[in-house]
C-alpha positions as CSV (number, residue, x, y, z in Angstrom):
1,X,97.8,103.3,129.5
2,X,99.7,100.5,127.6
3,X,98.9,99.1,124.3
4,X,100.8,95.7,124.4
5,X,101.0,94.3,121.0
6,X,102.5,91.5,118.8
7,X,101.8,88.0,117.2
8,X,100.0,85.2,118.1
9,X,102.0,83.0,120.5
10,X,104.7,85.8,121.2
11,X,104.1,85.6,124.8
12,X,102.1,88.5,125.5
13,X,99.2,86.8,127.8
14,X,102.6,84.9,129.7
15,X,103.7,88.2,130.4
16,X,100.3,89.6,131.5
17,X,99.6,86.9,133.7
18,X,103.2,87.6,135.6
19,X,102.9,90.5,136.4
20,X,101.8,90.9,140.5
21,X,99.3,92.8,142.0
22,X,97.5,93.2,139.1
23,X,93.2,92.6,137.8
24,X,93.6,90.0,135.0
25,X,90.8,89.8,132.6
26,X,91.0,87.2,129.2
27,X,88.4,89.0,127.0
28,X,87.5,86.1,124.8
29,X,85.8,84.2,127.8
30,X,81.8,85.1,127.3
31,X,81.6,85.8,130.7
32,X,83.9,88.5,130.7
33,X,82.6,90.2,127.6
34,X,79.6,90.4,129.5
35,X,81.1,91.7,132.6
36,X,82.5,94.3,130.4
37,X,79.7,95.6,128.8
38,X,78.8,98.3,131.1
39,X,82.5,100.1,131.2
40,X,81.6,102.7,133.7
41,X,80.6,100.5,136.0
42,X,83.4,98.2,135.3
43,X,85.9,101.0,135.8
44,X,84.1,102.8,138.8
45,X,85.0,99.3,140.8
46,X,88.4,99.0,139.6
47,X,89.6,102.8,141.2
48,X,92.9,102.8,142.3
49,X,93.7,99.3,140.4
50,X,96.0,98.0,137.4
51,X,93.9,96.1,135.4
52,X,94.6,93.9,132.6
53,X,92.6,93.2,129.4
54,X,93.6,90.6,127.5
55,X,92.5,90.3,123.4
56,X,91.2,93.2,123.9
57,X,89.7,93.0,120.2
58,X,87.1,90.8,121.2
59,X,84.6,92.9,122.9
60,X,82.5,95.1,120.7
61,X,83.4,98.3,121.5
62,X,87.4,98.0,122.8
63,X,88.1,101.9,121.9
64,X,85.0,102.7,123.9
65,X,86.0,101.5,127.3
66,X,89.8,102.4,126.7
67,X,88.7,106.3,125.8
68,X,86.2,106.3,129.2
69,X,89.2,105.0,131.1
70,X,91.4,107.3,129.8
71,X,89.4,110.3,130.0
72,X,87.5,109.8,133.3
73,X,89.1,107.0,135.2
74,X,92.7,108.1,135.8
75,X,93.5,106.5,138.8
76,X,92.6,102.8,137.1
77,X,95.8,101.8,135.2
78,X,94.9,99.4,132.4
79,X,97.8,97.0,129.8
80,X,95.6,96.3,127.0
81,X,96.8,93.6,124.6
82,X,96.1,92.6,121.4
83,X,97.5,90.7,118.0
84,X,97.6,94.1,115.9
85,X,97.8,97.9,115.9
86,X,94.5,99.7,117.4
87,X,94.6,101.4,113.6
88,X,93.8,97.7,112.5
89,X,90.3,96.9,112.8
90,X,86.9,99.0,112.9
91,X,86.7,98.3,115.7
92,X,89.0,100.6,116.9
93,X,87.0,104.0,115.9
94,X,89.7,105.9,118.1
95,X,93.8,105.3,118.5
96,X,93.8,107.8,121.7
97,X,96.6,109.3,120.6
98,X,98.5,110.9,123.6
99,X,96.3,108.8,125.4
100,X,98.1,105.3,125.3
101,X,102.2,104.5,125.3
102,X,102.7,101.4,122.4
103,X,105.1,98.1,123.3
104,X,105.5,95.5,120.7
105,X,106.7,92.2,122.0
106,X,109.1,90.5,118.9
107,X,110.3,87.2,118.8
108,X,113.1,86.6,121.3
109,X,116.0,88.8,121.1
110,X,119.4,87.8,121.5
111,X,119.4,88.3,125.4
112,X,116.1,85.6,125.7
113,X,118.6,83.3,123.9
114,X,121.0,83.6,126.6
115,X,118.4,83.1,129.3
116,X,116.8,80.3,128.3
117,X,120.5,78.9,127.8
118,X,120.1,78.1,123.7
119,X,122.5,80.6,121.9
120,X,122.7,78.3,118.8
121,X,122.2,80.8,116.2
122,X,120.9,77.8,113.7
123,X,118.6,76.4,116.4
124,X,117.2,80.2,116.6
125,X,117.0,80.0,112.6
126,X,115.0,76.9,111.9
127,X,112.4,77.4,114.8
128,X,111.7,81.0,114.8
129,X,111.4,83.3,117.7
130,X,108.3,82.3,119.6
131,X,108.7,80.3,123.0
132,X,106.6,77.1,121.7
133,X,109.0,76.6,118.8
134,X,112.1,77.9,120.4
135,X,111.8,75.2,122.8
136,X,111.2,72.6,120.8
137,X,112.9,69.1,120.3
138,X,111.9,68.3,116.9
139,X,111.5,71.4,114.4
140,X,107.6,72.2,114.7
141,X,106.6,72.0,110.9
142,X,102.7,71.3,112.4
143,X,102.8,74.3,114.8
144,X,103.9,76.4,111.9
145,X,101.0,75.1,110.2
146,X,98.4,75.6,113.5
147,X,99.7,79.3,114.1
148,X,99.0,79.9,110.3
149,X,95.3,78.5,110.6
150,X,94.8,80.1,114.1
151,X,96.3,83.4,112.9
152,X,93.4,83.1,109.9
153,X,90.9,82.1,112.1
154,X,91.1,84.2,115.7
155,X,93.3,87.2,114.0
156,X,92.4,88.2,110.1
157,X,88.8,87.3,110.5
158,X,87.8,88.9,113.4
159,X,89.8,91.9,112.4
160,X,89.2,92.3,108.8
161,X,86.6,89.5,107.9
162,X,88.9,89.0,104.5
163,X,86.8,85.8,102.7
164,X,89.1,84.1,100.2
165,X,91.4,82.2,102.7
166,X,93.5,80.6,100.5
167,X,94.1,83.6,98.7
168,X,95.0,85.2,101.8
169,X,97.3,82.6,103.2
170,X,98.9,81.5,99.6
171,X,100.2,85.1,99.8
172,X,101.5,85.1,102.9
173,X,103.7,81.8,102.3
174,X,104.7,83.2,99.1
175,X,105.7,86.4,100.7
176,X,107.6,84.5,103.3
177,X,109.2,82.1,101.1
178,X,111.1,86.0,99.5
179,X,111.1,87.4,102.9
180,X,113.6,89.7,102.2
181,X,113.0,91.1,98.9
182,X,112.1,94.0,97.0
183,X,107.9,94.1,96.6
184,X,105.9,94.3,93.5
185,X,102.2,94.0,93.8
186,X,101.8,92.8,90.8
187,X,104.0,89.2,90.7
188,X,101.4,88.2,93.3
189,X,98.2,88.5,91.8
190,X,98.3,85.6,89.4
191,X,99.9,82.4,92.1
192,X,96.8,84.3,94.7
193,X,94.1,84.9,92.1
194,X,93.2,88.0,93.3
195,X,93.5,91.7,92.0
196,X,96.6,94.1,92.6
197,X,94.5,95.9,94.7
198,X,93.6,93.1,96.6
199,X,97.2,91.9,97.3
200,X,97.8,95.3,98.4
201,X,94.8,94.9,100.9
202,X,96.5,91.8,101.9
203,X,99.5,93.5,102.6
204,X,98.2,96.1,104.8
205,X,96.4,93.7,106.8
206,X,100.0,91.0,106.9
207,X,101.7,94.6,108.3
208,X,98.8,95.8,110.2
209,X,99.1,92.3,112.6
210,X,103.4,92.2,112.9
211,X,103.6,88.9,110.4
212,X,105.5,91.5,107.8
213,X,107.3,94.1,108.4
214,X,107.3,96.5,105.2
215,X,110.7,98.7,105.1
216,X,109.6,101.7,102.9
217,X,112.6,103.3,100.7
218,X,114.9,105.7,102.3
219,X,116.0,108.7,99.7
220,X,116.0,112.1,99.0
221,X,114.0,111.8,95.7
222,X,117.1,111.3,93.1
223,X,116.4,110.1,89.8
224,X,118.9,107.3,90.8
225,X,117.2,106.0,93.6
226,X,114.5,103.7,94.6
227,X,111.7,106.0,96.3
228,X,108.6,103.7,96.2
229,X,109.1,100.3,96.2
230,X,109.7,98.7,99.9
231,X,111.1,95.2,100.8
232,X,109.3,93.2,102.9
233,X,110.2,90.8,105.5
234,X,108.4,88.3,107.5
235,X,107.8,88.7,111.3
236,X,109.7,85.2,112.2
237,X,113.1,83.2,111.1
238,X,111.1,80.3,111.4
239,X,108.4,80.8,109.3
240,X,111.1,81.7,106.6
241,X,112.5,78.3,106.5
242,X,109.0,76.5,106.9
243,X,107.3,78.2,104.0
244,X,110.8,77.7,102.5
245,X,110.9,73.9,103.2
246,X,114.1,74.2,105.0
247,X,115.1,71.2,107.4
248,X,118.5,72.0,107.6
249,X,120.6,75.3,107.1
250,X,123.2,75.5,103.6
251,X,125.7,78.2,104.5
252,X,124.6,80.5,102.0
253,X,121.1,81.1,104.0
254,X,122.7,81.9,106.9
255,X,123.8,85.8,105.7
256,X,119.7,86.3,104.6
257,X,118.3,84.5,108.1
258,X,120.7,86.5,109.7
259,X,119.6,89.7,108.4
260,X,116.1,89.1,109.5
261,X,117.2,88.5,113.3
262,X,119.1,91.7,113.2
263,X,116.0,93.6,112.0
264,X,114.2,91.9,114.9
265,X,116.5,93.2,117.5
266,X,116.4,96.5,116.3
267,X,112.6,96.3,116.3
268,X,112.7,95.1,119.4
269,X,114.8,97.9,121.3
270,X,113.9,101.3,118.8
271,X,110.1,99.8,119.1
272,X,108.4,102.7,116.8
273,X,110.9,104.6,115.4
274,X,110.7,103.4,111.8
275,X,113.9,101.4,110.0
276,X,114.1,102.0,106.3
277,X,116.1,100.9,103.2
278,X,118.0,102.3,100.6
279,X,118.5,101.1,97.1
280,X,119.9,102.9,93.8
281,X,119.3,101.7,90.3
282,X,122.1,100.3,89.9
283,X,121.7,97.5,92.4
284,X,123.8,99.1,95.1
285,X,121.9,98.7,98.3
286,X,122.3,98.8,102.1
287,X,120.0,96.6,104.1
288,X,118.7,98.8,107.4
289,X,118.9,102.8,107.6
290,X,118.2,104.3,110.8
291,X,117.1,107.9,110.3
292,X,115.8,110.1,112.8
293,X,114.8,113.5,112.3
294,X,117.2,116.0,113.0
295,X,119.9,113.5,112.6
296,X,122.6,112.2,110.4
297,X,121.1,108.8,108.7
298,X,122.9,105.3,110.4
299,X,123.4,102.7,107.7
300,X,123.8,99.0,108.6
301,X,124.8,96.5,106.7
302,X,124.7,92.5,107.8
303,X,126.9,89.7,107.1
304,X,127.3,86.6,108.6
305,X,131.1,87.0,109.2
306,X,133.2,89.9,109.0
307,X,135.5,88.6,105.7
308,X,132.7,88.2,104.2
309,X,131.7,92.5,103.6
310,X,132.1,93.7,100.8
311,X,132.1,97.9,101.2
312,X,130.8,99.6,97.7
313,X,127.2,99.7,98.8
314,X,128.4,101.9,101.4
315,X,130.9,103.8,99.6
316,X,128.5,104.6,96.9
317,X,125.2,105.0,99.4
318,X,127.8,108.0,101.4
319,X,128.7,109.6,97.8
320,X,125.1,111.0,98.0
321,X,125.0,111.0,102.2
322,X,128.1,111.3,103.3
323,X,127.9,112.3,107.2
324,X,126.6,109.4,109.6
325,X,127.7,106.7,110.9
326,X,128.6,103.2,109.2
327,X,127.9,100.4,111.0
328,X,128.7,96.3,109.9
329,X,126.6,93.3,111.9
330,X,128.6,90.0,112.0
331,X,127.6,86.9,114.2
332,X,131.9,86.5,114.3
333,X,132.7,90.0,116.4
334,X,133.1,89.5,119.7
335,X,135.1,92.9,120.3
336,X,133.4,96.1,118.3
337,X,136.1,97.5,116.3
338,X,137.2,99.8,113.2
339,X,138.4,99.8,109.9
340,X,138.8,102.2,107.5
341,X,138.4,101.4,103.7
342,X,139.6,104.7,101.8
343,X,138.2,107.6,103.2
344,X,135.4,105.5,104.7
345,X,135.0,104.6,108.6
346,X,133.3,101.4,108.9
347,X,132.7,100.1,112.7
348,X,131.7,96.3,113.2
349,X,130.0,95.6,116.1
350,X,127.6,92.2,117.4
351,X,124.4,92.8,118.9
352,X,124.7,94.6,121.8
353,X,126.9,97.3,120.5
354,X,124.9,97.4,117.5
355,X,121.7,98.5,119.7
356,X,123.9,101.0,122.1
357,X,124.7,103.2,118.5
358,X,121.4,103.0,117.8
359,X,118.8,103.0,120.2
360,X,118.0,106.4,121.9
361,X,119.1,106.9,125.0
362,X,116.9,106.5,128.2
363,X,115.9,109.2,129.7
364,X,117.6,110.8,132.7
365,X,115.2,110.2,136.2
366,X,113.6,112.8,137.1
367,X,114.6,114.8,140.3
368,X,112.3,114.2,143.5
């Protein structure tokens, strides 16, 4: 069983409809929901087939159907889609641990841009990585607003049943304006007219639906480190630009948006492997840290151009964590190369080289 997730309009339905030899069912249609009211009868008819259940959270008991399929109909191959994690909704009382493979679709990565024949990063930053917006000739400002309205109506209301539309969307907008910064719930309470507890609940809803990415601090509980405050990134550069009212990009905007794009690339390839950030109380910060169990932490710094890189943050980090690779992702790296800053070895990489260094190796094929 596959659980295919991702934000609204990221391309889940288009991908599903492109798969050959499948039975595609759109759970937003009333007749399909009626068909699936008898899970056992439906699955018995689907024996030996591949079934796609798109927008499955629209069913009254989606986890029951998936659990029955996993436990009693192993010859029915199921691909289910949704705009959230399985744990997001009370409808999913069983998250199907060990019964499914999770795949998350992200906005367009660098390889997608090449596939579409449009490699201008400034265009990708402004228009974002949702394909209809990326392909639009003009900046789709109304498209961004319509997406937020649809997200509130079709995802937030159905999954969480939150009532205060203004407060929630105001919070989402402010997060996008400040995207990439340290999150302090109390700073949002007054402008959103909500309590600190409500703000925390809003953040959880946005994270569960992939509209924001919450990066926890990497630490070993040293007194000098930030150990609790997360950083929050909006899911897409287009929405960051929209929330900030940017119609054109200044040079000083490019580094921040490049950081978002690098994070999107990492998450697309690492999927469920967590990404952290690191910061000490004197303000030294590492953009991203990939730390898998039993391995040395990989430190990743993002800079728009190689000549803008300052090694002081990496030097400070490596005094606390001396082992591990140091990577600098810059858009102007054609050929990966290494530089030494006193005792610190730093590798400058483009995005393909970055993913090659941080993504887990694919398993070797089993012998027949």
